C-alpha positions as CSV (number, residue, x, y, z in Angstrom):
1,M,-0.1,-0.1,0.0
2,H,1.2,3.4,-1.3
3,N,1.3,6.3,1.6
4,E,0.5,9.5,-0.2
5,K,2.3,12.5,1.7
6,R,0.2,15.4,0.3
7,D,-2.3,17.0,1.9
8,F,-4.4,17.9,-1.4
9,T,-5.1,16.0,-4.6
10,R,-3.3,17.0,-7.4
11,L,-5.2,17.3,-10.5
12,P,-3.4,16.6,-14.1
13,L,-4.1,20.5,-15.8
14,H,-1.8,21.2,-18.7
15,A,-1.3,24.9,-19.5
16,K,1.3,27.2,-20.8
17,A,2.8,29.0,-17.4
18,I,5.5,31.5,-16.9
19,L,7.9,31.8,-14.3
20,Q,9.8,34.3,-12.7
21,L,13.0,33.0,-11.2
22,R,16.0,34.9,-9.9
23,N,14.9,37.8,-12.0
24,L,14.7,35.8,-15.0
25,S,11.2,35.0,-17.1
26,R,11.0,31.3,-18.3
27,E,8.4,29.6,-20.1
28,G,7.0,26.4,-18.7
29,R,4.3,24.0,-19.2
30,L,1.9,23.1,-15.9
31,E,1.6,19.4,-15.4
32,N,-0.3,19.1,-12.6
33,L,-1.9,21.5,-9.8
34,S,-3.4,21.2,-6.2
35,L,-4.6,23.8,-3.9
36,K,-1.4,24.2,-2.2
37,S,1.4,22.8,-5.0
38,A,2.0,22.2,-8.8
39,F,4.5,20.6,-10.9
40,V,6.0,22.6,-13.8
41,A,8.0,21.2,-16.7
42,A,10.5,24.0,-17.5
43,S,14.3,24.3,-18.4
44,G,16.9,26.0,-16.6
45,Q,18.5,26.0,-13.2
46,A,16.4,26.1,-10.4
47,E,17.5,24.7,-7.1
48,T,15.4,23.5,-4.0
49,N,14.2,26.6,-2.0
50,D,14.5,29.0,-4.8
51,A,11.7,31.9,-4.6
52,V,9.6,31.8,-7.8
53,A,6.3,33.7,-9.2
54,L,3.9,31.7,-11.2
55,T,1.7,32.6,-13.6
56,I,-0.9,30.3,-15.3
57,C,-1.4,31.6,-19.0
58,N,-5.0,32.7,-19.8
59,T,-6.1,32.7,-16.2
60,P,-6.2,35.2,-13.4
61,I,-3.6,33.0,-11.5
62,N,-0.5,34.3,-10.4
63,L,1.3,32.8,-7.3
64,K,4.3,33.0,-5.2
65,A,6.0,29.8,-4.3
66,K,9.1,27.8,-3.5
67,V,10.6,25.2,-5.2
68,V,10.9,21.9,-3.2
69,R,11.8,19.4,-5.9
70,V,14.1,19.8,-8.9
71,T,14.2,16.6,-11.7
72,D,15.4,16.8,-15.1
73,R,11.9,17.3,-16.3
74,G,11.0,20.4,-14.1
75,M,10.3,21.5,-10.6
76,G,7.7,20.9,-8.0
77,L,6.2,24.1,-6.5
78,R,4.6,24.6,-3.0
79,F,2.6,27.9,-3.1
80,E,2.7,30.6,-0.1
81,R,-1.2,30.2,0.2
82,T,-3.4,27.9,-1.1
83,L,-5.4,28.6,-4.6
84,L,-8.5,29.7,-2.5
85,D,-6.7,32.1,0.0
């Protein structure tokens, strides 16, 4: 049996996203989203604990987040506030 550590369920959501990271803007692709976190496929040199601003294109969603995981495909983000705050 797999124990899930996440507080909120992630939903697959594919959308263009813009990340502001270290005063640079880079384009990425949102792969999934929960009330408190997301995974964004993006190139670049993000590091764990980097502060980012995430904008999901064609939506009013613009969130501040922290990089909590980096993979060869992209980065896991944890929002400062939930999507409902």
